[in-house]
N, C-alpha and C positions, 0 to 999 in steps of 0.2 A: 613116468619114471621117478620124478622128484616129489610126487604127491605124498604128503605126510613126512617129508624129510626136510631137515634144516640144512640149507646149502652150506652154511659155515661148518657144520659137523662133517659134511662130506669132504670138503676141502681139507679140514684138519686131519681127517683120517687117512688121507692120501699120502702114501710114503714119499712121494716125490717132493713134498715140501719139508721133509725132515733134513736138518743140517747135520752133516757128519763133522766130527772133530777128531783131532789126532788121538790115537790110542795105540797100544802095543800088546804084544804077546803076553798073556797072563792077566790082562785087564778084565774086569767084570763090571757089568752095570749098563746103564742107559746109553752111554756113548757107544758101547759095543753093539747093543741092540739096534741103534740107529744105523751103524755101519752095516750090520747084517740085513736090515730092511732095504737100504739103498742098493747094496750089491745084488740082492735078490731081484731087483727091478730091471737090471741091465739086459738080461735075456733069459730065455727058457733054460739055457745051459747053466748060467750062474744060479738061477733059482734052484735047479736040481742039485748043484753043488752045496748050496746053503742048506737045503733040506737034508742032505746027507750028514753034514758036520755041525750045523748050528741050530737045528730045530728039533723039538721033541716030536713024538708021534701025533700030537694034537695040532701041530703046525705053529707052535709058539717059539719065538726066537729065544735062545738060551742065554744070551748076553755074556758069553764067555769067548774071549779071543784065544783060539787054540791053533794047533798046527794046520788044520783044514783051512782056516781063514788066511794063514800065511801063504799057502799054496794058491788059493783063489786070488789073493791080491797080487801075487807074482804074475799070474796069468793076465790079469787086468793091466798091470803095469807094462808088461811086454807088449800087449796089443795096442796100448795107448802111446808107446814110445817113451815111457818114463824110466827112470833108474829103477831097476828091479831089486827091491829090498824085501818085499813081503810085509813091510810095515805100513801102517796107516799114517804116513808122513805128510808134510804140508802139501807136496805136489799131488799126492793121491787124494787128499782132502779137497784140494781145489778142483781136481777133475770130477770127483763125485758130487760136489756141490754146484757144478756147472749146470747150465740149462739142460734139461733132460733130453730134448731133441738133439742138441749138439752132442751130448754125452753118448747117446745111443748111436749116433753117426760115427763117433770115434771108436767106441768099444766094439760095436757089431759090424762096423764097416758097411752100414746100411745106406749111406749116402752114395749113390752111384750116378754117373753121367749116362743119360739115356741116349742111345744111338737111334735117332728117328729117321735116318736115311732110308731104311727098308720100308718104313711106313709111307713115306712120301712117294716112293716109286710105284 
């Protein structure tokens, strides 16, 4: 799998290592691209949303903070129990820069307590 690959390049290319910073509606550039990359990782649902409003037909992030991103952030903020602003404010930045495993548990409600009583019987 890693034959011929530099492990440092693989890690650098992985979006989960990208840090999100505060940005707002109308902003353009790398900070917005980082936000788009990070949000697209959260789930298949959010990837589909980002593809609709923040990617071109070639799969490139457009780096523009538009109305679609506001709606997506509102959804994420609601699921995470944050103040729903639609902005990439400090609380949202902290959430997105959190450990990916913890983040996926919060956003996707993926962490569940297993009931093993039926298995034991």
